[in-house]
C-alpha positions, 0 to 999 in steps of 0.5 A: 306141136302141130306135126304132119297128122290130121290132128295138127292143130288139135296139137297146137291147142294142147300144146298151148294150154300146156305152155301157160298152165306150166310152173314158170318158176321152176321151168322154162318153156320152149315151144317148138312147131311141127309143120304139115310137111316135117319141118321144125320150127321155133316159134316166136310168137306168143301163145298165150290165150290160144285155145280154139281152133279159129284162132289165126295164129294156128294158121299163122304158126309157121310164119311166126317161127324160125326154121330150125334144125334137130341139133338146135332143138337138143342144144335148146332143150333139157327135157322134151314134152311131145304134145304131137297127136297121132302118126309121126308124134304119139306113135313112137316116132318121135320118142325114138328120135328122143332115145338116140338124142338121149333126151328126157321126155314125157310120156310112154316110152317107144313101145307103148306108144306105138302099140297104143297107136295101132287099135289092131295091135292094141287089142292083140295085147288086150286079148292076149292078157285075157282082159274084155274088148268087144269084137273086131276085125281088120283089112289093109290097103292091099287087100282091098285092091283089085287084082292083087287082094281080094278088092273091096267088096270082098273084103267088106263081105269077109268083115259082114260074115265075123261081125254084125252090125252096126259097125265101126270102121276106123283107121288102126293108127289114128286119133280124135275120131278122125276117119271113123265112120258107124254103119249099118250096110254093105255100100255103107260099110265098103264107103266107109273103108274107104274113108279110113284107107285115106288116113292108114293103110290098115283099117279096123272094124268093130262091133258096136257096143251099146254102153255108155263111154267112159274115160279114166286118166293114168300117170306113173312109170311102174306103178300108176296113179288113176284119176277119177272115172269121166263119161262123154255125152256126146252130141251125136250117134257117137263122139266124133271130131266135131262132138269132141272140138266143135260142139256146144252140145257134148257134155262131159260128166265128172265124176260118172255116176256108176255103181261102186263094183263098176267104178272098181271094175275099171280102176283094176282094168285101167291098171292092167290095161296101161301096164299090159302095154309098158305104159309110162308117164301117163295116158288115157284108156277108154272104155264102154259100159254095157249096163243091160249086160253088166259088162266092162269093155276096153277100147283104146289107150292114148299115149298122148290124149289132149290138153286143151280145154275140151280135153278129158285127161286134165278134167279128171285129174282136177276132179281128183284134187291135182291141178293142171300145173301139178299134173304137169310136174309130175309128168315131167318128174315121171319123165326124168325118172324113166330116164335116168333108171335106164341109163343107170341100170 
């Protein structure tokens, strides 16, 4: 938990929830904290009841831990359950470390993690698979530099020629709506690009879709299993960081009230989208449903969705009749299944 991304604190909340809900008769959870500089620690304080961003244990995690190295981690564990959201946790980097150690682990592998973390690559793959996505383009830090590149003004003008307002601007590799802006004019677009470039060297620009925000959870390796569909009613123009973690006005509607035909379409799209990215273990697929046009658009896949009390992933499975402890058990079994298959081919 923790990690080097801007979702550091959310990761700790997710890990605390899993450590509390896991079947303690079957597993011994061993919590490891990665600080913002990348240092590894064995956590020596209790995580019980850690459910809020304001919990002082989050800021004091390093002080309540013992510094270790990777060899210590390897020796102390049989199985790794990464709950690191964002870069250096959800993007294939730590999955590659587990592969090198020969350590069974939960969730998607290196390829699926790396591609799904990158919003541009994800949409490229889905477009090649003929799946429905919204209009988008991208720019880079190098293209936005004056001198060697076109400069931000010219890049913003290029984006305007390709996509009509309003436009969403996001870092290509980030989650929890960090660095995301919704803009409606050129000045706002330039500012949004600058904001997004603080978090990543590549930035995606997407045409706004006037649709309902729907999410579906998935578990499985070769054969994906799907949860019920949920809907997010954000307390604001869109589902940003504050709406997710600080607002009491955001509502989660589970199950979403949608026509059966749309429900069937979403379920099928989710399975294909998951398999096209080589999804394994678990993930969450986010979509938009444009009621007026009767169309569904894929938005993104989260390889390590949130496990906090605010998070859709465990709530969607709960509505399907799969409790939190059972869900964790299933994810661990899928991690072992993939590990043993890969090492006994």
